[in-house]
C-alpha positions as CSV (number, residue, x, y, z in Angstrom):
1,M,112.4,78.3,57.4
2,L,115.4,80.5,57.8
3,E,118.6,79.0,59.2
4,T,120.2,80.7,62.2
5,A,123.9,81.0,63.3
6,Y,125.8,82.6,66.1
7,L,128.9,84.4,65.0
8,L,131.7,84.4,67.6
9,I,133.9,87.3,66.6
10,K,137.4,88.0,67.9
11,L,139.1,91.4,67.3
12,D,142.5,92.9,67.3
13,R,142.8,96.0,69.4
14,S,139.8,97.7,67.7
15,T,137.0,99.1,69.6
16,P,134.3,96.4,70.0
17,A,131.4,98.8,70.0
18,E,132.4,100.3,66.7
19,V,133.0,96.8,65.1
20,A,129.6,95.7,66.5
21,R,127.9,98.6,64.7
22,H,129.6,97.6,61.4
23,V,128.6,93.9,61.9
24,R,124.9,95.0,62.4
25,R,125.1,96.5,58.9
26,V,126.0,93.2,57.2
27,P,122.9,91.8,55.4
28,G,121.6,88.8,57.3
29,V,122.9,89.9,60.7
30,V,119.9,90.5,63.0
31,E,121.8,91.4,66.2
32,A,125.4,92.1,67.3
33,A,126.5,92.7,70.9
34,V,129.8,93.4,72.6
35,T,130.7,90.7,75.1
36,M,133.3,90.1,77.8
37,G,135.0,86.8,77.7
38,D,136.6,84.6,75.0
39,V,135.0,86.6,72.1
40,D,134.6,90.3,71.7
41,V,131.4,90.5,69.7
42,L,128.5,88.0,69.4
43,A,126.2,88.2,66.5
44,I,123.1,86.4,65.3
45,A,122.6,85.8,61.6
46,R,119.8,84.4,59.6
47,G,119.8,83.1,56.0
48,E,118.1,80.7,53.6
49,T,120.8,78.1,53.7
50,T,123.9,77.2,55.7
51,K,126.0,78.4,52.8
52,T,124.3,81.8,53.1
53,L,125.4,81.8,56.8
54,A,129.0,81.0,55.8
55,D,128.9,83.9,53.3
56,I,127.7,86.3,56.1
57,G,130.6,85.1,58.2
58,H,133.0,85.8,55.3
59,R,131.6,89.4,55.0
60,V,132.1,89.9,58.7
61,E,135.7,88.7,58.5
62,R,136.4,91.5,56.0
63,I,135.5,94.2,58.6
64,D,138.5,96.2,59.8
65,G,139.7,94.9,63.2
66,V,138.1,91.4,62.9
67,T,140.7,88.7,63.3
68,R,138.5,85.6,63.5
69,V,134.9,84.6,63.0
70,S,133.5,81.2,64.1
71,V,130.1,80.5,62.5
72,C,128.0,78.2,64.8
73,V,124.9,77.0,63.0
74,V,122.0,76.4,65.3
75,V,120.6,72.8,65.0
76,R,117.1,72.3,66.4
77,P,116.4,68.6,66.9
C-alpha cells in the first residue's frame, strides 16, 4: 500500500499559483493547492515508503520560491 503525506509549503514572495504548478510536476505529488493561512501551498504526495515521501519533500524544497516544506506523513491507525 502506498504511503501518503501532506506537504505544507511556505514561500518567499513568489506567486503561490505558479509554485503550485511546479509542485504538481514533482513525481509522487498527486495534488497541490494554494491556501490562505499559515502555509501558502498544500500538496498531497504518495510513495512506496516514508523515505520516498521525504525525497519528494526535498525535491519540492528545491523549487524556486520555496522557503520551507513540512512533510506530514499520514498514519492510519
